[in-house]
N, C-alpha and C positions, 0 to 999 in steps of 0.2 A: 705408454705411462709405464714406469718401473713400479712394480709391486713387491718384488723381492731381492733381498741382497744375500748371497751365498758365499761363506768362508770357508777356506781349507783351514785344517786345524794345525798341523805341523808346520812350523816356518811363518805362519801367520797369527793365529789365534794363541798358538803357545810357541814359545821359545824359537829356538833353531831346527832346521831342518835335519832328517838322519844323516844326511850327507855331510854337514857341518859338523855334527858330533863324532861321525866315524872318522873324520879328517883330524878333529881335535884330540882324539884318543889315540892318534898316531897311525892311522889307516892311510893307505895310499888310494884314494878314489879312483884314479885313472887306471892302476893296474888292477883294482879290485872291483872295477864296475861290473862285471859280469856276474860276479859273485854277490855283490849287493844288490843289484836288480833281480836276482834269481831269490835271494833270501826274503827282500821286501816282498815280491809277488807271493812267495807262498805264505807269507805271515799276513799279508793283507787279504789274502783269499781263505784265511783260517785252516790252512794245509797244515801248519806246524802250531804248536802252543808257544805262549809268549817265553816260558821258561827256556824251550827247545831253541827259539830264536836267539835269545840273549847268550845262551851258553855257546851256541855256533859262532855268533859274532865274536864274542870275547876270545875264543879260541883262535879265530882268523888273526885278531888284533895281539895276539900273545899276551894277554893280560887277564886277570882274574874277573869272575861274573861280577864281584862287587866293586871291583874298579870301573868296569863297564857302566854298572849302575849308578854310580858315583857321577860318571860323565852326563849319562841320561839325566839325572835328577838336577844337576847343576843348569844344564843348558836347555832343559824343557820346562821352563817357568811360564806360567800364563803371562801374556802380553797384556797387563793390566791397563795401560793406556789405551789401547785398541778395544779392548772388551768394555771399558768405560764409555768410551765413543759409540760403540755399537748400543750398549743399553741406554743410554741417556739421549743420543742424538737421532740414531736411526730407528731403534725399534719402536717408538712412538707413531712412526709414518709407514713403516715398511715391515713385511714379512721377513723373518731372519732364519737363514738355513746354515747348516754345517755339512760339508761334503768332505770326507777324508778317506785316503786309502791307509786304513788302519784296521785294526780290530777294536771293538766297542770297549773292551776294558782299558784300553791304552787311553782312549779318549775320555772315558769317564775319570781315569786316575789323574789326567792332566789338566781338563778344564774345570773349574770350580762348579759345583753343583748349582749355585745361583745363576752362574752365566749358562749353564746348559739348559735351565729351567725358561730361559727367555727364547731359545730357539723353537721356532715353529715346526721345524723338519731337522733331524739328525741321521744323515745317511753316511753308513761306515761300509766300506767294502767288505770287510769280513763277516758283515751281517747279510748283506744283499746278493753277494756272489758276483758282483761287476767291480770294475776297478776303473778310476781314471787313466787313460783318457777313453775308455768305452763310452760310445754315445748312450748305451742303454742306462749307465749310471747318472747321466745328465737329464735323461728322460724321466728316470725315477723320481729325481730330485724336484724337477718342474711339476711332475704329478702331485708330490707330496704336499708342495706348496701351493698347489691350484693356481698356476700360472704358465703361460707360454714362455718359449724361450726369449722373445722380444720384451718381455715385461721382467727378465731377471738379469742382475748383475752378479757375475761369479768372479772371486779374487782369490789367486793363489799365487805362491812364490815361485812355481815352475813354470816357465815359459811354454813348455810342452804342452801343459795342461790348460792354459789360457788359450793357447792356438787351437786347441780341440774343442774348447767351448766357442770360441769365434767363428769356426767352421761350421757350427749347428746354429747360428744366427744369436747366440747369446752375448750380451755384452759382457767383456771381461777385463780384468785388470791385473797385472803382475805386480804383487806385493812386495815392496822393499823397505818401507817405513810407513809409519801413521802419517807423517809430514808430507810425504809424497802422494800417498793414497788420498788425503782430503781433496785436494784440487781435482784429481782424476775423477773421483767419484761424483763431486758437485758438477763437473762439466757434463758428465753422463746424465745425471738428474736433472739438470736444467734443461736438456736438449729433448728429455722424454717425459 
């Protein structure tokens, strides 16, 4: 029986993924893949400050920090429809978690406080020292929610993280839209 549903932050609960924003700001995600992976890993592990991260990204894109901040602001708005669905239809029946490769400040800035308040667990890589797809971060999430892997559904926009969860025995769905999520989620909930 499913007892908990866990959502990624960026690209799911909040607007666009970092990769989409980087591309929209003029970046070449293929050419800069190693740079982006390195910067995200350093930021998500809290090895660099948010300011240093943003300055370095803006420099790589040949734009100002203010221009980069504008892209981030415009493209990282809360997914109001999904958050309403979580709050109104899922929260009354399931524990709700947030699992993100990010630093805590960025999650708190992007997810409205009222929506963060409904979360039974907020696991942020910059706070715990593990990052998706590390098994330890999924283990910590299940422990915080008081569920086993088979009692949990994980929703992320990146297939690699969905695959990592599935390999551990967690039900997982790749998020593309609320319209596509609903039937997939209903199917898993009805079977379990």
